[in-house]
Each structure stands twice: as structure tokens, then as C-alpha cells.
N, C-alpha and C positions, 0 to 999 in steps of 0.2 A: 360154445361161448359166442353169443351173437356179437358181430362186429360190423356195424352199419350205421348209417345216418337215418333214423326212423322218420317216416312220413309225418308223424305228429310233432317232430322236432323241426324239420324243414319241409313244409307242405308242398312247395313248388318243385316239380320234378326237375326242371332245367337247372335250378339253383343247386339242388342236391347233386345232380350229375357234375356240375361245375366243381363242387367241393370234392367229389370223389376223384376227379381228374387232378386237381391241385394236390390232394393228399398223395396220390400215386406218383406224381412227378416231383414231389418235394425232394430236394437234394441233401438236406441235412436236418439236424435237430432244430435249428433256428427256424427253418421254413415251417416245420410242423408246429412249433410253438406259436408262430404268427397265425397260422390257420386256426389253431385252437383258440387263441385270443379273439380272433374275428368271429368264430362260431359263437362263443360265449357272448360277445358284444351284440351280435345281431339276433341271436335266438334264445339266449338265456343259458341256464345251467345245463351242462352236458349230460345227456343220459348215459348210463353204463355202456350201452352198445356203441355209442360214439367214442367214448373214452377207450374202449377195447380196440376200435378201429385205429385210433391214433397210436396206441401201444403197439399194435401189430405192425404198423408202418415203421415205427422206430426200430423194432426188431429186424425188419427187412433191411433197413439201412445198415444196421450193425452187421447182419449176416453178409451183406454184399461186401462191406469193407474187409471182413475177415476171410472171404472166399468160401462162404458156406452156401452150398447149392440148395439144400433142403433141410428143414427142421420140422420134425413131427413130435408131438407129445401126447400122452394119454394118462390115464389114471395110474399106470404102473411104471412110467418112464417115457422113453422115446428114443429117437435116432437123429443124429446130426450127420448129414452127408457133406463132405468137403469137396471143393473143386480140386483137380490135380494140383493146380497152383493156388496156394492159399497163404494166409498170413498167420496161421496158428503156429505157435512155438512148439516144435516137436519135443524138445527136451522137457518143457513144462508138461506137455500132454503125457509123455511116458511116465513122468513123476506122479501125475494124477492117477494113471492106471495102476502103478505099483502101490501107491498109498491107499487107494480105495477100490480094490478089485471087485468088491461086493456091489459097487455102484456103477462102475464104468468098465467097458471092454471094447476092443476094436472088433469090428465085424467086417473084415476086408480092409484093404489099404486106405479107403477114404470114408469109412462109416464108423462113427462112434456111437455105441449103444449106451444109454444110461438107464439105470434101474433105480427108481425113487418112488416113494408113496406120494402120489400127486392127485389124490381123488378130488380135492376141492379145486375148482377152476381158478380161483384167486391164488391159491397156493401154487398151482402149476405155473401160472403166468409170472408170479414173483420168483419162483425157482429158476425158470428159463431166463428171465431178465438178469438175475444175479449171476447165473453161469455165463451168459453172454458178456457181462461186464468183466468177469474173470478172464475170459478168452481175450477180450480187448486189452486188458491190463498186461497180459503176458504175450501179446502178439509180437511177431518179428516185424521189423520195419521194411 
């Protein structure tokens, strides 16, 4: 899934690099939304690759808040690696493992493996986004 600011969207290299830096250093959803609005205002409709870049930046922000070190997904599922200290509710996670053992299992103390049919890239991104939202809604303070 390409996630970048294409040259034909932002032709100037320095401007493109400046936006990459701003996206990488965005602190919250509002910062990313402001960058998105500015991109549209200055350069027009966002290409899919730019939209993907902003979506991935949002997922990184969510992951950081939850204490997720790594998230990988592919056509058949993926893996989420948690930091030792994280904000994921263990009671909720155990409930998920018990209710859906065909879709989730622990692979060591900090790795959650998920098995899903995610062949379409959009389906994969939607599923990951939705699962991250569930993790956030059930996070411990």
C-alpha cells in the first residue's frame, strides 16, 4: 500500500520534505487534520497514497498511546507487539482471546497474533483501524 506524497502532487522536493517532517512530528489527530486541510488547500484533492500516509500516521499515534511497539498486517492477519508497559486492558484482551480463539492468540507475553482474511488493502486498513479503536475504547487509564 503506497503511503507517500507523490511528486506530481507536491513537485517541490523541499516542500514535500517539510510536509513529511510535519506529519512525522504531529502530536495528535488535530495536528494531522490541520496538515490534511493545508495539503488540500494548497495542492488539491489528496491522492490515495497521501491519504494512506495520513492514515498510517494516525495509526502510529494510536499505537504509541496504547503502548504498541509494532503492528504488522498481511493478507492472512498479522501481529501486534506490545511494550512491557502498555495501556491495553488485560481483562478485555483475555475475553477477546476466549471469545474468538479462531481469530486471536497470544504468541508470547507481548505478542498478539490475529488471523483474518484481509486480502484487500482497503479491507486490511479498515480492519486494523477498527481493532485499534476497540483497543482504545477498552484501554486502562
